[in-house]
C-alpha positions in Angstrom: 17.0 7.1 46.9 19.2 7.8 43.9 19.0 4.2 42.9 15.2 4.2 43.0 15.0 7.3 40.8 17.5 5.8 38.3 15.3 2.6 38.1 12.2 4.7 37.7 13.7 6.8 34.9 15.0 3.8 33.1 11.5 2.2 33.2 9.9 5.4 31.9 12.5 5.6 29.0 12.0 1.9 28.2 8.2 2.4 28.1 8.4 5.5 25.9 10.8 3.7 23.5 8.5 0.7 23.3 5.5 2.9 22.5 7.4 4.7 19.8 8.5 1.4 18.2 5.0 -0.1 18.3 3.5 3.1 16.8 6.1 3.3 14.1 5.8 -0.4 13.1 2.0 0.0 12.6 2.6 3.0 10.4 5.1 1.1 8.4 2.7 -1.8 8.0 -0.1 0.6 6.8 2.3 2.2 4.3 3.3 -1.2 2.8 -0.3 -2.2 2.1 -1.1 -1.9 -1.6 -4.2 -2.1 -3.8 -4.6 -2.8 -7.5 -6.0 0.3 -9.0 -7.5 0.0 -12.5 -8.8 2.4 -15.1 -6.1 5.1 -14.8 -3.0 3.6 -16.3 -1.1 5.4 -19.1 -0.4 3.3 -22.2 2.7 1.2 -21.7 2.9 1.6 -18.0 0.7 -1.1 -16.4 2.1 -3.1 -13.5 1.0 -6.6 -14.7 -0.8 -8.6 -17.3 -4.5 -8.3 -17.8 -7.2 -10.2 -19.7 -6.1 -8.2 -22.8 -2.3 -8.8 -22.7 0.3 -11.1 -21.2 2.8 -8.8 -19.6 3.4 -5.6 -17.6 3.7 -2.5 -19.8 2.0 -4.0 -22.8 -1.2 -2.0 -22.5 -1.7 0.1 -25.7 -4.3 2.7 -24.6 -4.7 5.1 -21.7 -7.3 4.5 -18.9 -8.3 1.0 -20.0 -10.6 -0.5 -17.4 -8.6 -3.8 -17.4 -5.1 -2.3 -16.8 -4.0 -1.5 -13.3 -1.2 -0.2 -11.1 -0.1 -1.0 -7.5 -0.9 2.0 -5.4 -0.9 2.6 -1.6 -4.1 1.4 0.0 -6.9 4.0 0.0 -5.4 6.0 -2.9 -7.5 4.5 -5.7 -10.8 5.7 -4.3 -9.5 9.3 -4.5 -8.9 9.2 -8.3 -11.7 10.0 -10.7 -12.3 7.1 -13.1 -10.3 4.6 -11.0 -11.6 1.5 -9.3 -10.0 -1.1 -7.0 -10.0 -4.6 -8.4 -12.1 -7.0 -6.4 -11.4 -10.6 -5.7 -13.7 -11.8 -8.5 -12.2 -9.6 -11.2 -10.3 -11.7 -13.8 -7.4 -9.1 -13.8 -6.9 -9.4 -10.0 -3.5 -10.7 -8.9 -3.2 -12.3 -5.5 
């Protein structure tokens, strides 16, 4: 009887740990997803080149529509004046 309870408890613990690990990995995956958010970058702080310059950090004016930052997915739509670069945008980096 004791052996059956021990096996049952071990199974429950294993199932619980598996569930925790699976839930945690999907949260980590969501946190790692980024989007290119344009129109809100301070001068000199862009994350990459754009149609107007060849390197990160070379933007010379604030809030330029072409300059962008990597932000966690879903953040850009919460910022006034910001827009997420679409796949047909010439400034989009894959």
